[in-house]
PAKOLVEX-608667 format. One record per residue (C-alpha): residue in three letters; x, y, z; residue number from 1. Coordinates in Angstrom, 3 decimals, decimal comma. Example, Ala and Ser with C-alpha at 12.3 -4.5 7.8 and 13.67 -1.06 7.14 Angstrom:
% PAKOLVEX-608667
VOBA   nuza         xx         yy         zz   torti
VOBA    ALA     12,300     -4,500      7,800       1
VOBA    SER     13,670     -1,060      7,140       2
END
This chain:
% PAKOLVEX-608667
VOBA   nuza         xx         yy         zz   torti
VOBA    UNK    110,561     67,075     43,186       1
VOBA    UNK    110,711     64,291     45,350       2
VOBA    UNK    110,462     66,136     48,984       3
VOBA    UNK    107,247     67,938     47,377       4
VOBA    UNK    105,574     64,262     46,444       5
VOBA    UNK    106,196     63,022     49,839       6
VOBA    UNK    104,429     65,869     51,411       7
VOBA    UNK    101,792     65,653     49,258       8
VOBA    UNK    101,236     62,141     49,988       9
VOBA    UNK    101,377     63,104     53,806      10
VOBA    UNK     98,505     65,613     53,400      11
VOBA    UNK     96,601     63,557     51,690      12
VOBA    UNK     96,594     60,483     54,282      13
VOBA    UNK     96,025     63,653     57,118      14
VOBA    UNK     92,557     64,799     54,993      15
VOBA    UNK     91,512     61,302     54,858      16
VOBA    UNK     92,061     60,753     58,483      17
VOBA    UNK     90,163     63,764     59,535      18
VOBA    UNK     87,238     63,150     56,467      19
VOBA    UNK     87,054     59,506     57,898      20
VOBA    UNK     83,549     58,850     60,116      21
VOBA    UNK     84,795     56,237     61,719      22
VOBA    UNK     86,969     58,177     63,555      23
VOBA    UNK     84,517     60,333     65,079      24
VOBA    UNK     82,884     57,263     66,211      25
VOBA    UNK     85,865     56,463     67,904      26
VOBA    UNK     85,745     59,664     69,660      27
VOBA    UNK     82,595     59,402     70,377      28
VOBA    UNK     82,406     56,104     71,774      29
VOBA    UNK     85,548     57,134     74,010      30
VOBA    UNK     83,281     60,021     75,394      31
VOBA    UNK     80,335     58,010     76,311      32
VOBA    UNK     82,864     55,710     78,352      33
VOBA    UNK     83,916     58,763     80,290      34
VOBA    UNK     80,358     59,958     81,224      35
VOBA    UNK     79,543     56,679     81,730      36
VOBA    UNK     82,553     56,247     83,936      37
VOBA    UNK     81,385     58,964     85,518      38
VOBA    UNK     78,036     58,227     85,949      39
VOBA    UNK     79,108     55,080     87,509      40
VOBA    UNK     81,058     56,783     90,235      41
VOBA    UNK     79,685     59,662     90,897      42
VOBA    UNK     76,213     60,924     89,750      43
VOBA    UNK     74,014     58,208     90,445      44
VOBA    UNK     74,854     57,802     94,056      45
VOBA    UNK     75,222     61,240     95,247      46
VOBA    UNK     71,782     63,292     96,372      47
VOBA    UNK     70,681     65,764     94,050      48
VOBA    UNK     70,056     68,661     96,402      49
VOBA    UNK     74,167     68,812     97,236      50
VOBA    UNK     74,760     69,598     93,837      51
VOBA    UNK     71,824     72,312     93,575      52
VOBA    UNK     73,720     73,777     96,806      53
VOBA    UNK     76,941     73,249     94,631      54
VOBA    UNK     75,321     75,499     91,877      55
VOBA    UNK     74,318     78,139     94,030      56
VOBA    UNK     77,471     78,485     95,899      57
VOBA    UNK     79,109     78,720     92,356      58
VOBA    UNK     76,382     81,518     91,642      59
VOBA    UNK     76,937     83,140     94,896      60
VOBA    UNK     81,050     83,095     94,212      61
VOBA    UNK     80,562     83,994     90,837      62
VOBA    UNK     78,506     87,318     91,813      63
VOBA    UNK     80,629     87,895     94,458      64
VOBA    UNK     83,824     87,598     92,415      65
VOBA    UNK     82,152     90,441     89,417      66
VOBA    UNK     81,174     92,565     92,604      67
VOBA    UNK     84,810     92,994     93,933      68
VOBA    UNK     86,556     93,451     90,460      69
VOBA    UNK     84,044     95,879     89,429      70
VOBA    UNK     84,625     98,233     92,498      71
VOBA    UNK     88,656     97,649     92,844      72
VOBA    UNK     89,353    101,087     92,116      73
VOBA    UNK     88,250    103,274     93,526      74
VOBA    UNK     88,262    100,777     96,437      75
VOBA    UNK     84,456    100,624     97,197      76
VOBA    UNK     84,074     96,602     97,648      77
VOBA    UNK     83,930     96,432    101,109      78
VOBA    UNK     80,751     98,830    100,642      79
VOBA    UNK     78,961     97,890     97,499      80
VOBA    UNK     79,712     93,862     97,879      81
VOBA    UNK     78,139     93,391    101,097      82
VOBA    UNK     75,322     91,553     99,939      83
VOBA    UNK     77,269     89,364     97,552      84
VOBA    UNK     79,445     88,469    100,553      85
VOBA    UNK     76,808     87,470    102,578      86
VOBA    UNK     74,895     85,226    100,216      87
VOBA    UNK     78,417     83,876     99,338      88
VOBA    UNK     79,343     83,270    102,672      89
VOBA    UNK     76,268     81,645    103,764      90
VOBA    UNK     76,217     79,451    100,831      91
VOBA    UNK     79,328     77,713    101,804      92
VOBA    UNK     78,686     77,716    105,731      93
VOBA    UNK     74,910     75,513    103,674      94
VOBA    UNK     76,897     73,486    102,107      95
VOBA    UNK     79,234     72,404    105,234      96
VOBA    UNK     76,538     71,451    107,230      97
VOBA    UNK     74,325     70,151    104,638      98
VOBA    UNK     72,828     66,578    105,125      99
VOBA    UNK     71,095     64,665    102,750     100
VOBA    UNK     69,721     61,218    103,400     101
VOBA    UNK     72,839     60,536    105,464     102
VOBA    UNK     75,201     61,882    103,407     103
VOBA    UNK     77,290     64,876    104,312     104
VOBA    UNK     78,077     67,542    101,017     105
VOBA    UNK     80,850     68,351    103,026     106
VOBA    UNK     82,047     64,494    102,169     107
VOBA    UNK     81,489     64,609     98,547     108
VOBA    UNK     82,774     68,184     97,496     109
VOBA    UNK     85,510     69,312    100,028     110
VOBA    UNK     89,266     67,474    100,668     111
VOBA    UNK     88,449     64,283     98,781     112
VOBA    UNK     91,439     64,868     96,423     113
VOBA    UNK     94,501     66,667     95,742     114
VOBA    UNK     92,541     69,784     93,919     115
VOBA    UNK     90,279     70,563     96,173     116
VOBA    UNK     88,888     72,594     94,323     117
VOBA    UNK     86,044     74,186     95,906     118
VOBA    UNK     87,710     74,877     98,726     119
VOBA    UNK     90,797     76,338     96,765     120
VOBA    UNK     88,222     78,663     95,105     121
VOBA    UNK     86,516     79,535     97,954     122
VOBA    UNK     89,689     80,701    100,265     123
VOBA    UNK     91,181     82,417     97,376     124
VOBA    UNK     87,797     84,589     96,642     125
VOBA    UNK     87,704     85,529    100,068     126
VOBA    UNK     91,495     86,217    100,554     127
VOBA    UNK     90,273     89,420     98,786     128
VOBA    UNK     87,688     90,315    101,469     129
VOBA    UNK     89,959     89,061    104,500     130
VOBA    UNK     92,295     91,390    103,322     131
VOBA    UNK     91,030     94,354    102,815     132
VOBA    UNK     89,731     94,202    106,566     133
VOBA    UNK     86,327     94,958    104,716     134
VOBA    UNK     84,504     93,457    108,045     135
VOBA    UNK     85,965     96,244    110,385     136
VOBA    UNK     83,413     98,603    108,600     137
VOBA    UNK     80,614     96,865    110,222     138
VOBA    UNK     78,955     95,449    113,165     139
VOBA    UNK     78,117     91,657    112,910     140
VOBA    UNK     74,894     91,200    115,540     141
VOBA    UNK     73,736     87,753    114,934     142
VOBA    UNK     75,688     87,502    111,630     143
VOBA    UNK     73,263     90,482    110,275     144
VOBA    UNK     76,083     93,529    108,995     145
VOBA    UNK     74,945     96,933    109,579     146
VOBA    UNK     77,448    100,129    109,281     147
VOBA    UNK     79,464    100,960    112,234     148
VOBA    UNK     79,297    104,249    114,005     149
VOBA    UNK     82,950    105,374    113,123     150
VOBA    UNK     82,311    104,172    109,903     151
VOBA    UNK     79,425    106,615    109,372     152
VOBA    UNK     81,192    109,269    111,149     153
VOBA    UNK     83,756    109,098    108,866     154
VOBA    UNK     81,823    109,817    105,932     155
VOBA    UNK     79,791    112,014    106,747     156
VOBA    UNK     83,571    114,204    107,528     157
VOBA    UNK     85,102    113,171    104,144     158
VOBA    UNK     81,832    114,338    102,219     159
VOBA    UNK     81,789    117,476    103,828     160
VOBA    UNK     85,365    117,708    103,092     161
VOBA    UNK     85,009    116,815     99,661     162
VOBA    UNK     81,980    118,910     99,331     163
VOBA    UNK     84,238    122,398    101,094     164
VOBA    UNK     87,011    121,351     98,117     165
VOBA    UNK     84,142    121,132     95,544     166
VOBA    UNK     82,676    124,530     96,743     167
VOBA    UNK     86,272    126,631     96,798     168
VOBA    UNK     88,050    125,497     94,350     169
VOBA    UNK     87,804    127,716     91,591     170
VOBA    UNK     90,276    128,977     89,007     171
VOBA    UNK     89,678    132,360     90,732     172
VOBA    UNK     89,625    131,246     94,222     173
VOBA    UNK     92,778    130,606     96,186     174
VOBA    UNK     91,078    130,184     99,370     175
VOBA    UNK     90,244    126,645     99,094     176
VOBA    UNK     92,631    125,370    101,529     177
VOBA    UNK     92,371    128,375    104,040     178
VOBA    UNK     88,325    127,517    103,980     179
VOBA    UNK     88,987    123,932    104,223     180
VOBA    UNK     91,697    123,685    106,382     181
VOBA    UNK     89,570    123,349    109,555     182
VOBA    UNK     87,246    120,509    108,056     183
VOBA    UNK     90,276    119,180    106,576     184
VOBA    UNK     92,263    118,594    109,658     185
VOBA    UNK     89,547    117,509    112,140     186
VOBA    UNK     88,540    114,702    109,233     187
VOBA    UNK     92,446    113,640    109,378     188
VOBA    UNK     92,566    113,756    113,326     189
VOBA    UNK     89,810    111,526    113,281     190
VOBA    UNK     91,214    108,936    110,833     191
VOBA    UNK     93,836    108,623    113,109     192
VOBA    UNK     91,825    107,341    115,825     193
VOBA    UNK     90,514    104,516    114,383     194
VOBA    UNK     93,400    102,311    114,419     195
VOBA    UNK     95,950    101,745    117,538     196
VOBA    UNK     98,456    102,352    114,990     197
VOBA    UNK     99,389    105,650    112,897     198
VOBA    UNK     98,786    104,193    109,743     199
VOBA    UNK     96,094    101,774    109,896     200
VOBA    UNK     96,588     99,777    107,277     201
VOBA    UNK     96,278     96,844    108,987     202
VOBA    UNK     93,222     97,384    110,968     203
VOBA    UNK     91,191     99,540    109,041     204
VOBA    UNK     88,603     99,099    106,464     205
VOBA    UNK     89,796     99,346    102,835     206
VOBA    UNK     86,930    101,590    101,600     207
VOBA    UNK     88,015    104,285    104,611     208
VOBA    UNK     91,866    103,507    103,949     209
VOBA    UNK     91,331    104,199    100,231     210
VOBA    UNK     89,157    107,184    100,484     211
VOBA    UNK     91,694    108,626    103,120     212
VOBA    UNK     94,642    108,318    100,565     213
VOBA    UNK     92,758    109,930     97,951     214
VOBA    UNK     91,688    113,138    100,028     215
VOBA    UNK     95,081    112,997    101,683     216
VOBA    UNK     96,330    113,120     97,774     217
VOBA    UNK     93,902    115,842     96,765     218
VOBA    UNK     94,817    118,143     99,632     219
VOBA    UNK     98,582    118,162     99,299     220
VOBA    UNK     99,507    117,107     95,654     221
VOBA    UNK     96,549    118,817     93,595     222
VOBA    UNK     95,693    121,568     96,077     223
VOBA    UNK     98,886    122,458     97,368     224
VOBA    UNK     97,536    123,161    100,578     225
VOBA    UNK    100,549    121,570    103,064     226
VOBA    UNK    102,910    124,568    101,756     227
VOBA    UNK    100,348    126,489    104,609     228
VOBA    UNK    101,710    124,346    107,604     229
VOBA    UNK    105,551    124,449    106,353     230
VOBA    UNK    105,629    128,526    107,282     231
VOBA    UNK    104,901    128,533    110,508     232
VOBA    UNK    107,401    125,691    110,547     233
VOBA    UNK    110,292    127,864    109,065     234
VOBA    UNK    109,273    130,285    112,325     235
VOBA    UNK    109,515    128,057    114,470     236
VOBA    UNK    112,635    126,371    113,093     237
VOBA    UNK    114,410    130,033    112,362     238
VOBA    UNK    113,308    130,920    115,749     239
VOBA    UNK    114,810    127,994    117,649     240
VOBA    UNK    117,982    128,608    115,939     241
VOBA    UNK    118,757    131,861    117,271     242
VOBA    UNK    118,036    131,146    120,215     243
VOBA    UNK    120,350    128,474    120,526     244
VOBA    UNK    122,881    130,365    118,914     245
VOBA    UNK    122,559    133,215    121,752     246
VOBA    UNK    124,578    131,502    124,604     247
VOBA    UNK    127,510    131,287    122,150     248
VOBA    UNK    126,855    134,670    120,882     249
VOBA    UNK    127,200    135,789    124,558     250
VOBA    UNK    130,556    133,959    125,986     251
VOBA    UNK    132,193    135,609    122,474     252
VOBA    UNK    131,027    138,643    123,483     253
VOBA    UNK    131,796    138,585    127,078     254
VOBA    UNK    135,667    136,713    125,652     255
VOBA    UNK    136,796    139,676    123,160     256
VOBA    UNK    134,522    142,791    123,703     257
VOBA    UNK    134,153    142,578    127,826     258
VOBA    UNK    135,498    144,880    130,110     259
VOBA    UNK    138,223    142,682    131,659     260
VOBA    UNK    140,128    143,986    128,163     261
VOBA    UNK    140,474    147,533    129,690     262
VOBA    UNK    141,673    146,522    133,290     263
VOBA    UNK    145,479    146,886    134,547     264
VOBA    UNK    147,711    143,439    133,744     265
VOBA    UNK    148,186    143,391    137,522     266
VOBA    UNK    143,910    143,102    138,068     267
VOBA    UNK    144,144    140,173    135,476     268
VOBA    UNK    147,142    137,725    137,283     269
VOBA    UNK    145,761    134,692    138,692     270
VOBA    UNK    145,403    134,552    142,601     271
VOBA    UNK    148,414    131,691    141,641     272
VOBA    UNK    150,787    134,176    140,585     273
VOBA    UNK    150,021    136,567    143,107     274
VOBA    UNK    151,264    133,975    145,625     275
VOBA    UNK    154,626    133,137    144,322     276
VOBA    UNK    155,214    136,866    144,008     277
VOBA    UNK    154,396    137,302    147,106     278
VOBA    UNK    156,418    134,618    148,701     279
VOBA    UNK    159,691    136,125    146,543     280
VOBA    UNK    159,413    139,029    148,605     281
VOBA    UNK    159,433    137,871    151,555     282
VOBA    UNK    162,394    136,128    151,202     283
VOBA    UNK    164,059    138,941    149,619     284
VOBA    UNK    163,430    141,339    152,493     285
VOBA    UNK    164,478    138,480    154,852     286
VOBA    UNK    167,856    138,602    153,483     287
END
């Protein structure tokens, strides 16, 4: 009973404190102090044009981030988000070089504290674009992006391959592998030329890499078209094994089945043995 009374008193005091309008005045006055402090230190001394540039940069960063997330799977962000990327890039450059009434906007928002929020957000957002090698999809003449001829050729060949697979991939038609083999191999060989290494993950635009991986997966796993390549390989390996075994078979045949087995023993004796026998015969005659 005593514990219940104590708990009731504590709850009553807490309710009174929450309902007391004086507490709201205290919180409000504290908030006003913070706002006035921020106003004294920042708003009154910085040009409004810099804040407008920062606001536009934030909007561009938001749009670019949204676009990259929406086109993350399948990966088409390099193609679909190029306009948002250019706006994001250009507005950041403007923020770096803008000077209003002798005040640099860069000096206001960048590298002024340990958090360095503007720079951190810029670098983190840009890292997705750079990690995907998206700039490799384009030519950047005067900073304006245009698709490379190799990018256009790849997508043309990729679309031809997909159209061929769609055309012949019927339940009653098993000719899709034979019909589309040449087109697929041309696409695969062209993809290998896009990079100096055999993989290309570290240098080829990620849109192209993901598209090629999807096509290879469909070709090998879904359609099982790689089985057609295994038959010639089995024949080749079998022939190579037989040819390698022929010398061994020849020596075994000569050793155990050759005509030397039918010769008299005297003909099979070595020259060394014949020399010894001749020497012994000469000595016996001299005696």
